[in-house]
Jmol script that loads the backbone (N, CA, C; Angstrom):
load data "model"
ATOM      1  N   MET A   1      13.725  10.179 101.507  1.00  0.00           N
ATOM      2  CA  MET A   1      14.527  11.349 101.255  1.00  0.00           C
ATOM      3  C   MET A   1      15.999  10.955 101.433  1.00  0.00           C
ATOM      4  N   ARG A   2      16.848  11.479 100.559  1.00  0.00           N
ATOM      5  CA  ARG A   2      18.263  11.128 100.587  1.00  0.00           C
ATOM      6  C   ARG A   2      19.133  12.372 100.740  1.00  0.00           C
ATOM      7  N   ALA A   3      20.376  12.112 101.137  1.00  0.00           N
ATOM      8  CA  ALA A   3      21.364  13.183 101.268  1.00  0.00           C
ATOM      9  C   ALA A   3      22.699  12.663 100.741  1.00  0.00           C
ATOM     10  N   VAL A   4      23.587  13.598 100.449  1.00  0.00           N
ATOM     11  CA  VAL A   4      24.924  13.276  99.961  1.00  0.00           C
ATOM     12  C   VAL A   4      25.933  13.796 100.988  1.00  0.00           C
ATOM     13  N   ILE A   5      26.869  12.927 101.366  1.00  0.00           N
ATOM     14  CA  ILE A   5      27.950  13.309 102.265  1.00  0.00           C
ATOM     15  C   ILE A   5      29.247  13.163 101.490  1.00  0.00           C
ATOM     16  N   THR A   6      30.049  14.221 101.468  1.00  0.00           N
ATOM     17  CA  THR A   6      31.353  14.164 100.800  1.00  0.00           C
ATOM     18  C   THR A   6      32.445  14.365 101.843  1.00  0.00           C
ATOM     19  N   VAL A   7      33.541  13.628 101.648  1.00  0.00           N
ATOM     20  CA  VAL A   7      34.673  13.699 102.568  1.00  0.00           C
ATOM     21  C   VAL A   7      35.955  13.778 101.744  1.00  0.00           C
ATOM     22  N   ILE A   8      36.793  14.755 102.050  1.00  0.00           N
ATOM     23  CA  ILE A   8      38.080  14.899 101.361  1.00  0.00           C
ATOM     24  C   ILE A   8      39.128  15.267 102.402  1.00  0.00           C
ATOM     25  N   GLY A   9      40.297  14.626 102.304  1.00  0.00           N
ATOM     26  CA  GLY A   9      41.385  14.965 103.206  1.00  0.00           C
ATOM     27  C   GLY A   9      42.488  13.927 103.174  1.00  0.00           C
ATOM     28  N   LYS A  10      43.438  14.080 104.061  1.00  0.00           N
ATOM     29  CA  LYS A  10      44.554  13.157 104.149  1.00  0.00           C
ATOM     30  C   LYS A  10      44.048  11.797 104.622  1.00  0.00           C
ATOM     31  N   ASP A  11      44.495  10.739 103.958  1.00  0.00           N
ATOM     32  CA  ASP A  11      44.043   9.383 104.283  1.00  0.00           C
ATOM     33  C   ASP A  11      44.570   8.950 105.643  1.00  0.00           C
ATOM     34  N   THR A  12      43.670   8.479 106.494  1.00  0.00           N
ATOM     35  CA  THR A  12      44.019   7.893 107.785  1.00  0.00           C
ATOM     36  C   THR A  12      43.107   6.693 108.027  1.00  0.00           C
ATOM     37  N   VAL A  13      43.475   5.864 108.957  1.00  0.00           N
ATOM     38  CA  VAL A  13      42.683   4.691 109.290  1.00  0.00           C
ATOM     39  C   VAL A  13      41.371   5.111 109.949  1.00  0.00           C
ATOM     40  N   GLY A  14      40.256   4.545 109.502  1.00  0.00           N
ATOM     41  CA  GLY A  14      38.981   4.697 110.192  1.00  0.00           C
ATOM     42  C   GLY A  14      38.066   5.809 109.738  1.00  0.00           C
ATOM     43  N   ILE A  15      38.376   6.478 108.648  1.00  0.00           N
ATOM     44  CA  ILE A  15      37.506   7.591 108.219  1.00  0.00           C
ATOM     45  C   ILE A  15      36.097   7.081 107.926  1.00  0.00           C
ATOM     46  N   LEU A  16      35.985   6.040 107.127  1.00  0.00           N
ATOM     47  CA  LEU A  16      34.664   5.495 106.786  1.00  0.00           C
ATOM     48  C   LEU A  16      33.933   5.052 108.053  1.00  0.00           C
ATOM     49  N   HIS A  17      34.641   4.436 108.962  1.00  0.00           N
ATOM     50  CA  HIS A  17      34.048   3.976 110.225  1.00  0.00           C
ATOM     51  C   HIS A  17      33.485   5.148 111.028  1.00  0.00           C
ATOM     52  N   LYS A  18      34.230   6.226 111.125  1.00  0.00           N
ATOM     53  CA  LYS A  18      33.795   7.385 111.914  1.00  0.00           C
ATOM     54  C   LYS A  18      32.597   8.081 111.281  1.00  0.00           C
ATOM     55  N   VAL A  19      32.622   8.242 109.960  1.00  0.00           N
ATOM     56  CA  VAL A  19      31.501   8.896 109.260  1.00  0.00           C
ATOM     57  C   VAL A  19      30.246   8.031 109.353  1.00  0.00           C
ATOM     58  N   SER A  20      30.385   6.730 109.106  1.00  0.00           N
ATOM     59  CA  SER A  20      29.211   5.853 109.165  1.00  0.00           C
ATOM     60  C   SER A  20      28.710   5.725 110.608  1.00  0.00           C
ATOM     61  N   GLY A  21      29.600   5.862 111.593  1.00  0.00           N
ATOM     62  CA  GLY A  21      29.177   5.847 112.992  1.00  0.00           C
ATOM     63  C   GLY A  21      28.276   7.017 113.329  1.00  0.00           C
ATOM     64  N   ILE A  22      28.606   8.188 112.810  1.00  0.00           N
ATOM     65  CA  ILE A  22      27.734   9.354 113.016  1.00  0.00           C
ATOM     66  C   ILE A  22      26.389   9.114 112.335  1.00  0.00           C
ATOM     67  N   CYS A  23      26.412   8.530 111.148  1.00  0.00           N
ATOM     68  CA  CYS A  23      25.152   8.197 110.468  1.00  0.00           C
ATOM     69  C   CYS A  23      24.308   7.273 111.339  1.00  0.00           C
ATOM     70  N   ALA A  24      24.916   6.243 111.900  1.00  0.00           N
ATOM     71  CA  ALA A  24      24.187   5.298 112.748  1.00  0.00           C
ATOM     72  C   ALA A  24      23.607   5.988 113.979  1.00  0.00           C
ATOM     73  N   THR A  25      24.368   6.908 114.570  1.00  0.00           N
ATOM     74  CA  THR A  25      23.894   7.643 115.749  1.00  0.00           C
ATOM     75  C   THR A  25      22.613   8.416 115.443  1.00  0.00           C
ATOM     76  N   HIS A  26      22.486   8.909 114.217  1.00  0.00           N
ATOM     77  CA  HIS A  26      21.308   9.693 113.812  1.00  0.00           C
ATOM     78  C   HIS A  26      20.261   8.848 113.089  1.00  0.00           C
ATOM     79  N   ASN A  27      20.438   7.522 113.076  1.00  0.00           N
ATOM     80  CA  ASN A  27      19.536   6.598 112.378  1.00  0.00           C
ATOM     81  C   ASN A  27      19.455   6.904 110.879  1.00  0.00           C
ATOM     82  N   VAL A  28      20.601   7.226 110.294  1.00  0.00           N
ATOM     83  CA  VAL A  28      20.708   7.506 108.862  1.00  0.00           C
ATOM     84  C   VAL A  28      21.307   6.266 108.211  1.00  0.00           C
ATOM     85  N   ASN A  29      20.640   5.739 107.193  1.00  0.00           N
ATOM     86  CA  ASN A  29      21.061   4.512 106.532  1.00  0.00           C
ATOM     87  C   ASN A  29      21.989   4.815 105.353  1.00  0.00           C
ATOM     88  N   VAL A  30      23.160   4.194 105.345  1.00  0.00           N
ATOM     89  CA  VAL A  30      24.097   4.351 104.236  1.00  0.00           C
ATOM     90  C   VAL A  30      23.616   3.467 103.089  1.00  0.00           C
ATOM     91  N   ILE A  31      23.362   4.089 101.930  1.00  0.00           N
ATOM     92  CA  ILE A  31      22.860   3.362 100.765  1.00  0.00           C
ATOM     93  C   ILE A  31      24.005   2.948  99.851  1.00  0.00           C
ATOM     94  N   GLU A  32      24.897   3.880  99.581  1.00  0.00           N
ATOM     95  CA  GLU A  32      25.972   3.618  98.633  1.00  0.00           C
ATOM     96  C   GLU A  32      27.187   4.463  98.998  1.00  0.00           C
ATOM     97  N   VAL A  33      28.373   3.879  98.794  1.00  0.00           N
ATOM     98  CA  VAL A  33      29.626   4.570  99.092  1.00  0.00           C
ATOM     99  C   VAL A  33      30.587   4.361  97.933  1.00  0.00           C
ATOM    100  N   THR A  34      31.232   5.433  97.524  1.00  0.00           N
ATOM    101  CA  THR A  34      32.362   5.320  96.613  1.00  0.00           C
ATOM    102  C   THR A  34      33.504   6.095  97.238  1.00  0.00           C
ATOM    103  N   GLN A  35      34.670   5.464  97.242  1.00  0.00           N
ATOM    104  CA  GLN A  35      35.827   6.129  97.833  1.00  0.00           C
ATOM    105  C   GLN A  35      37.062   5.801  97.032  1.00  0.00           C
ATOM    106  N   SER A  36      38.018   6.693  97.143  1.00  0.00           N
ATOM    107  CA  SER A  36      39.268   6.524  96.416  1.00  0.00           C
ATOM    108  C   SER A  36      40.388   7.141  97.229  1.00  0.00           C
ATOM    109  N   VAL A  37      41.568   6.542  97.122  1.00  0.00           N
ATOM    110  CA  VAL A  37      42.754   7.109  97.734  1.00  0.00           C
ATOM    111  C   VAL A  37      43.733   7.424  96.611  1.00  0.00           C
ATOM    112  N   LEU A  38      44.075   8.692  96.478  1.00  0.00           N
ATOM    113  CA  LEU A  38      45.008   9.155  95.462  1.00  0.00           C
ATOM    114  C   LEU A  38      46.275   9.593  96.176  1.00  0.00           C
ATOM    115  N   GLN A  39      47.317   8.768  96.062  1.00  0.00           N
ATOM    116  CA  GLN A  39      48.542   8.940  96.843  1.00  0.00           C
ATOM    117  C   GLN A  39      48.151   8.937  98.317  1.00  0.00           C
ATOM    118  N   ASP A  40      48.202  10.052  99.017  1.00  0.00           N
ATOM    119  CA  ASP A  40      47.801  10.042 100.424  1.00  0.00           C
ATOM    120  C   ASP A  40      46.522  10.838 100.681  1.00  0.00           C
ATOM    121  N   MET A  41      45.782  11.135  99.611  1.00  0.00           N
ATOM    122  CA  MET A  41      44.537  11.897  99.746  1.00  0.00           C
ATOM    123  C   MET A  41      43.331  10.962  99.641  1.00  0.00           C
ATOM    124  N   PHE A  42      42.398  11.129 100.559  1.00  0.00           N
ATOM    125  CA  PHE A  42      41.181  10.318 100.633  1.00  0.00           C
ATOM    126  C   PHE A  42      40.017  11.132 100.089  1.00  0.00           C
ATOM    127  N   ALA A  43      39.198  10.510  99.246  1.00  0.00           N
ATOM    128  CA  ALA A  43      37.991  11.165  98.732  1.00  0.00           C
ATOM    129  C   ALA A  43      36.840  10.156  98.792  1.00  0.00           C
ATOM    130  N   MET A  44      35.699  10.598  99.318  1.00  0.00           N
ATOM    131  CA  MET A  44      34.549   9.707  99.446  1.00  0.00           C
ATOM    132  C   MET A  44      33.261  10.475  99.166  1.00  0.00           C
ATOM    133  N   ILE A  45      32.350   9.811  98.488  1.00  0.00           N
ATOM    134  CA  ILE A  45      30.981  10.300  98.322  1.00  0.00           C
ATOM    135  C   ILE A  45      30.072   9.213  98.863  1.00  0.00           C
ATOM    136  N   MET A  46      29.164   9.607  99.721  1.00  0.00           N
ATOM    137  CA  MET A  46      28.264   8.667 100.371  1.00  0.00           C
ATOM    138  C   MET A  46      26.822   9.121 100.142  1.00  0.00           C
ATOM    139  N   MET A  47      25.988   8.225  99.631  1.00  0.00           N
ATOM    140  CA  MET A  47      24.551   8.492  99.496  1.00  0.00           C
ATOM    141  C   MET A  47      23.874   7.848 100.697  1.00  0.00           C
ATOM    142  N   VAL A  48      23.072   8.631 101.407  1.00  0.00           N
ATOM    143  CA  VAL A  48      22.411   8.127 102.611  1.00  0.00           C
ATOM    144  C   VAL A  48      20.909   8.385 102.550  1.00  0.00           C
ATOM    145  N   ASP A  49      20.167   7.525 103.219  1.00  0.00           N
ATOM    146  CA  ASP A  49      18.720   7.671 103.338  1.00  0.00           C
ATOM    147  C   ASP A  49      18.438   8.345 104.678  1.00  0.00           C
ATOM    148  N   ILE A  50      17.841   9.529 104.631  1.00  0.00           N
ATOM    149  CA  ILE A  50      17.574  10.278 105.859  1.00  0.00           C
ATOM    150  C   ILE A  50      16.092  10.255 106.244  1.00  0.00           C
ATOM    151  N   SER A  51      15.318   9.360 105.645  1.00  0.00           N
ATOM    152  CA  SER A  51      13.882   9.336 105.945  1.00  0.00           C
ATOM    153  C   SER A  51      13.596   8.905 107.383  1.00  0.00           C
ATOM    154  N   GLY A  52      14.519   8.165 108.018  1.00  0.00           N
ATOM    155  CA  GLY A  52      14.313   7.740 109.399  1.00  0.00           C
ATOM    156  C   GLY A  52      15.157   8.501 110.398  1.00  0.00           C
ATOM    157  N   ILE A  53      15.685   9.652 110.005  1.00  0.00           N
ATOM    158  CA  ILE A  53      16.591  10.412 110.871  1.00  0.00           C
ATOM    159  C   ILE A  53      15.904  10.753 112.198  1.00  0.00           C
ATOM    160  N   THR A  54      16.656  10.616 113.287  1.00  0.00           N
ATOM    161  CA  THR A  54      16.092  10.825 114.624  1.00  0.00           C
ATOM    162  C   THR A  54      16.445  12.200 115.206  1.00  0.00           C
ATOM    163  N   SER A  55      16.995  13.067 114.375  1.00  0.00           N
ATOM    164  CA  SER A  55      17.350  14.422 114.815  1.00  0.00           C
ATOM    165  C   SER A  55      17.073  15.372 113.656  1.00  0.00           C
ATOM    166  N   ASP A  56      17.329  16.643 113.870  1.00  0.00           N
ATOM    167  CA  ASP A  56      17.272  17.590 112.766  1.00  0.00           C
ATOM    168  C   ASP A  56      18.418  17.301 111.809  1.00  0.00           C
ATOM    169  N   PHE A  57      18.192  17.560 110.536  1.00  0.00           N
ATOM    170  CA  PHE A  57      19.253  17.373 109.544  1.00  0.00           C
ATOM    171  C   PHE A  57      20.453  18.260 109.886  1.00  0.00           C
ATOM    172  N   SER A  58      20.197  19.432 110.446  1.00  0.00           N
ATOM    173  CA  SER A  58      21.290  20.336 110.806  1.00  0.00           C
ATOM    174  C   SER A  58      22.175  19.731 111.890  1.00  0.00           C
ATOM    175  N   ALA A  59      21.618  18.914 112.788  1.00  0.00           N
ATOM    176  CA  ALA A  59      22.423  18.247 113.814  1.00  0.00           C
ATOM    177  C   ALA A  59      23.360  17.228 113.182  1.00  0.00           C
ATOM    178  N   LEU A  60      22.867  16.488 112.192  1.00  0.00           N
ATOM    179  CA  LEU A  60      23.715  15.556 111.453  1.00  0.00           C
ATOM    180  C   LEU A  60      24.839  16.312 110.763  1.00  0.00           C
ATOM    181  N   SER A  61      24.497  17.382 110.088  1.00  0.00           N
ATOM    182  CA  SER A  61      25.474  18.192 109.377  1.00  0.00           C
ATOM    183  C   SER A  61      26.505  18.783 110.337  1.00  0.00           C
ATOM    184  N   ASP A  62      26.054  19.259 111.488  1.00  0.00           N
ATOM    185  CA  ASP A  62      26.962  19.823 112.484  1.00  0.00           C
ATOM    186  C   ASP A  62      27.921  18.765 113.034  1.00  0.00           C
ATOM    187  N   ASP A  63      27.402  17.557 113.281  1.00  0.00           N
ATOM    188  CA  ASP A  63      28.262  16.473 113.776  1.00  0.00           C
ATOM    189  C   ASP A  63      29.304  16.083 112.736  1.00  0.00           C
ATOM    190  N   MET A  64      28.909  16.078 111.467  1.00  0.00           N
ATOM    191  CA  MET A  64      29.869  15.767 110.401  1.00  0.00           C
ATOM    192  C   MET A  64      30.938  16.860 110.307  1.00  0.00           C
ATOM    193  N   ALA A  65      30.524  18.110 110.414  1.00  0.00           N
ATOM    194  CA  ALA A  65      31.472  19.223 110.359  1.00  0.00           C
ATOM    195  C   ALA A  65      32.445  19.158 111.542  1.00  0.00           C
ATOM    196  N   ALA A  66      31.935  18.808 112.723  1.00  0.00           N
ATOM    197  CA  ALA A  66      32.790  18.687 113.907  1.00  0.00           C
ATOM    198  C   ALA A  66      33.813  17.559 113.731  1.00  0.00           C
ATOM    199  N   LEU A  67      33.385  16.448 113.156  1.00  0.00           N
ATOM    200  CA  LEU A  67      34.313  15.360 112.865  1.00  0.00           C
ATOM    201  C   LEU A  67      35.379  15.831 111.887  1.00  0.00           C
ATOM    202  N   GLY A  68      34.961  16.557 110.863  1.00  0.00           N
ATOM    203  CA  GLY A  68      35.900  17.076 109.885  1.00  0.00           C
ATOM    204  C   GLY A  68      36.944  17.975 110.523  1.00  0.00           C
ATOM    205  N   THR A  69      36.507  18.846 111.406  1.00  0.00           N
ATOM    206  CA  THR A  69      37.437  19.735 112.104  1.00  0.00           C
ATOM    207  C   THR A  69      38.413  18.932 112.966  1.00  0.00           C
ATOM    208  N   ALA A  70      37.900  17.947 113.684  1.00  0.00           N
ATOM    209  CA  ALA A  70      38.738  17.142 114.581  1.00  0.00           C
ATOM    210  C   ALA A  70      39.753  16.299 113.819  1.00  0.00           C
ATOM    211  N   GLU A  71      39.365  15.835 112.621  1.00  0.00           N
ATOM    212  CA  GLU A  71      40.221  14.921 111.856  1.00  0.00           C
ATOM    213  C   GLU A  71      40.989  15.610 110.728  1.00  0.00           C
ATOM    214  N   GLY A  72      40.782  16.908 110.545  1.00  0.00           N
ATOM    215  CA  GLY A  72      41.445  17.622 109.460  1.00  0.00           C
ATOM    216  C   GLY A  72      40.903  17.260 108.091  1.00  0.00           C
ATOM    217  N   LEU A  73      39.587  17.032 108.025  1.00  0.00           N
ATOM    218  CA  LEU A  73      38.911  16.645 106.782  1.00  0.00           C
ATOM    219  C   LEU A  73      37.885  17.705 106.397  1.00  0.00           C
ATOM    220  N   ALA A  74      37.580  17.775 105.122  1.00  0.00           N
ATOM    221  CA  ALA A  74      36.461  18.595 104.652  1.00  0.00           C
ATOM    222  C   ALA A  74      35.276  17.661 104.476  1.00  0.00           C
ATOM    223  N   ILE A  75      34.285  17.779 105.345  1.00  0.00           N
ATOM    224  CA  ILE A  75      33.097  16.925 105.277  1.00  0.00           C
ATOM    225  C   ILE A  75      31.885  17.823 105.066  1.00  0.00           C
ATOM    226  N   HIS A  76      31.135  17.532 104.012  1.00  0.00           N
ATOM    227  CA  HIS A  76      29.925  18.298 103.698  1.00  0.00           C
ATOM    228  C   HIS A  76      28.745  17.339 103.600  1.00  0.00           C
ATOM    229  N   CYS A  77      27.628  17.776 104.124  1.00  0.00           N
ATOM    230  CA  CYS A  77      26.411  16.970 104.143  1.00  0.00           C
ATOM    231  C   CYS A  77      25.282  17.843 103.611  1.00  0.00           C
ATOM    232  N   MET A  78      24.629  17.396 102.535  1.00  0.00           N
ATOM    233  CA  MET A  78      23.541  18.200 101.977  1.00  0.00           C
ATOM    234  C   MET A  78      22.434  17.323 101.401  1.00  0.00           C
ATOM    235  N   HIS A  79      21.231  17.866 101.414  1.00  0.00           N
ATOM    236  CA  HIS A  79      20.098  17.161 100.820  1.00  0.00           C
ATOM    237  C   HIS A  79      20.393  16.879  99.350  1.00  0.00           C
ATOM    238  N   GLU A  80      19.906  15.749  98.868  1.00  0.00           N
ATOM    239  CA  GLU A  80      20.145  15.344  97.486  1.00  0.00           C
ATOM    240  C   GLU A  80      19.651  16.385  96.488  1.00  0.00           C
ATOM    241  N   ASP A  81      18.505  16.998  96.733  1.00  0.00           N
ATOM    242  CA  ASP A  81      17.969  17.974  95.782  1.00  0.00           C
ATOM    243  C   ASP A  81      18.865  19.211  95.692  1.00  0.00           C
ATOM    244  N   ILE A  82      19.447  19.630  96.795  1.00  0.00           N
ATOM    245  CA  ILE A  82      20.375  20.764  96.770  1.00  0.00           C
ATOM    246  C   ILE A  82      21.642  20.367  96.019  1.00  0.00           C
ATOM    247  N   PHE A  83      22.148  19.174  96.303  1.00  0.00           N
ATOM    248  CA  PHE A  83      23.340  18.673  95.609  1.00  0.00           C
ATOM    249  C   PHE A  83      23.101  18.645  94.103  1.00  0.00           C
ATOM    250  N   ASN A  84      21.947  18.120  93.682  1.00  0.00           N
ATOM    251  CA  ASN A  84      21.632  18.041  92.254  1.00  0.00           C
ATOM    252  C   ASN A  84      21.504  19.421  91.640  1.00  0.00           C
ATOM    253  N   SER A  85      20.890  20.356  92.346  1.00  0.00           N
ATOM    254  CA  SER A  85      20.756  21.721  91.817  1.00  0.00           C
ATOM    255  C   SER A  85      22.108  22.399  91.651  1.00  0.00           C
ATOM    256  N   MET A  86      23.016  22.143  92.565  1.00  0.00           N
ATOM    257  CA  MET A  86      24.344  22.757  92.496  1.00  0.00           C
ATOM    258  C   MET A  86      25.179  22.207  91.350  1.00  0.00           C
ATOM    259  N   HIS A  87      24.862  20.994  90.898  1.00  0.00           N
ATOM    260  CA  HIS A  87      25.716  20.342  89.906  1.00  0.00           C
ATOM    261  C   HIS A  87      25.028  20.172  88.533  1.00  0.00           C
ATOM    262  N   LYS A  88      23.988  20.935  88.300  1.00  0.00           N
ATOM    263  CA  LYS A  88      23.355  20.939  86.966  1.00  0.00           C
ATOM    264  C   LYS A  88      24.114  21.861  86.040  1.00  0.00           C
ATOM    265  N   ILE A  89      24.171  21.461  84.811  1.00  0.00           N
ATOM    266  CA  ILE A  89      24.846  22.305  83.799  1.00  0.00           C
ATOM    267  C   ILE A  89      23.840  23.248  83.203  1.00  0.00           C
TER     268      ILE A  89
END
end "model"
wireframe off; spacefill off
backbone 0.3
color backbone group
């Protein structure tokens, strides 16, 4: 089972490190990352494997949201099937 994590906000040092650290804490494997910096804005989409997660998915999502609040970032974490349903034409 996979999930999508999106991060948007002002570029600062260590964003990828902090997000992937939360993934490691929950035993979530990062499969693929794409990121871009547009002037001073950071944007990232991360595909993760949550089949070995050691907590509830909501705990992962809550930790990501807390990081976003602390760092001034918009971080969203959702199951891949929900992400795909939201983005169908």
